[in-house]
N, C-alpha and C positions, 0 to 999 in steps of 0.2 A: 503493500500499501505506499502511495509515494502523499507526502504531506507538502503542500505548497505554503511557501511564506510570503509573508506580506511584505509588498516592495515599491517605494516609490520613486521617483526621481526627477530632481528640480533641475531646471534648464535656467541659464542665465540669460538666452536670447529666444525670442520667438522660434517656430517650426524646430524645435529639440538642440537647438543650437547653442555653442559658447560653453562655457565652464558647467559641470554639471556636478549634483549631491544626493547619492542615492540613500537611502533612509528606509530600516525595515522595522522601525519599532517608534515608541513615544519620542519626542525630542522639543523638548520644553524652550530652547533657545536656537533656532538656524542661523543666527544674524553673521556667525563666526565661520560657518560656511559658505556662503555666498552671499554676493551685495543686495542682487535684485534676481527677482523670478519672474519670466513672460511667459514660461511654456511648461507641463508637467507630464509627465508619464505615469501611468498607475499600473504596475505590471499583474500585481497579484493584490486581492483584497480591496479593503475600502478604508480611506481615512477621513479626517476632519484636520482642514488646514487653515490655520489663524494668521492674520494680520501683526499680533502682538506677541512678545513672547509669553511664554506660561500658561500658554493655552486660552487665551483672552482676546478680548478686540470681535472684528469680524469676523465668520468663522465662513467656510465653504464643505460643502459634502462631494467627496470624490470617491468615484468606483473604476474598476479595471476600464481602463482606456487612456486614449490619447487627446492633451487638451493642450494644441497648438499655439495659441493664443489664449493664454490664461486670462490676462487683464481684461478683453473685449468681452470673453466669455462669461465672467463672473461679475464683471462691473466695479471688481477689488483691484487697489492699487498692485504694483509689483512687490509689497515688501510681504514677504511669507514668512513670518517668525518664529513660527511653531507648530508642529503636526501634530495628531494623535492618530494611534494605529487604532482599528473598531474590530473588535477582537470577534474569531466566530462563537455563536451564542446556539446552545443547543436546548434550552428551557423554553419555559411556556412565556409568551408576552402580554404583558397586564402595565397598565399604566392607570392610575388610580389618581384622578384631577381632583382639586380640589378649590373651591370657591373662595378661601381666607387663605393667610398666611399660615405654617405650622400644621399644615393638614386637619384646619379646621372647618366647620360649614359643609354645605350640602357637598356632597363626594359623587364624581361620573367616573364610570370604570369603560376602558378600550381594552380588548383582546384583538383586536385587527385594524389595518388602517382606516383612517376615515378622512373622506376630502372635504368635510363642511362639518366643523363642529358645532356651529350655529344649528345648524338645520337638524343635528343629531339631538343636541342638549338643550336648546332652547337660550345657550351662555356661550359668551366666546372668551372671558376674562377669569383665568384662573392663575389662581397664586402661588401655589405650592401643590406639589405632585408627590407619588413614590411610584418609582419605574421598575419594572422587570423587565429584563431584554435591553435592546440598544434600540431608540426611537429620535426620530428628527420631527420636531416642532417646528410648523412654519407661521409666520404672522397673517397671513390669507390663505383664504380656501383655496381648494384644487393646488395645494403643493407648491405657492407661489410666496415670494418675497423673502426675506429674511429668514433664516432656518439656525436651529438651536438643536445641538446634539445631546442628549440625555443618555447616560450611561446608567446598568443597574444601580438603585438606591434611595435616597430621600432626597428633596431638594425643597427647602422650609419656604422659600420664596422664589419669585421669578427671576430675582438678580443672581441664584443661585445656579442658573444656566445662562449669563451674561445677556438675559435680555433687558431691555429698559423699559418695557412696557409687559402688562399680564395678558394683553391679547394676544390669542391663539386664534388660527382658522382653521388648523389641520393639523393631522401627526399621522407619520405613518413609520411603521416599524423597519428596522435594519437588519435587513436577512441577508447573508453574501448569494448571490445570484449568480 
């Protein structure tokens, strides 16, 4: 049985040119590895890339594939400063979304992808959650807008997933396709 390692390659120029750096795990500070990032190739697995060190700032989800012009595709700048590998997950997916901070107030549960939380629950502001599995939350319905990676655990406020607002429009499970 073969085991494929996760691998992402960052290139300084568009179309996979210039200096490059290969990464196979989480890296909290990529600044010393390259000056700018204009294209990315994900050989295997799934990653989140961030424009600030320490897995903060704007984030973008990347799955296996080629991103020859990363900046125009993502509307992000050329500053990729950290990346996080999304590990395979074999358990059940469940997200409990709470109306208030610290898992208080009304609770709504998801076990599958949801393209429109407002249609499903009649609410779109969630202040905390408990997560089993790996999920992406999107600001807008239809898996659009800024998105946020949530790994298994508790998030006592929307700030814990680096959001500036509690508004969530849709949610998707991250399954290694």
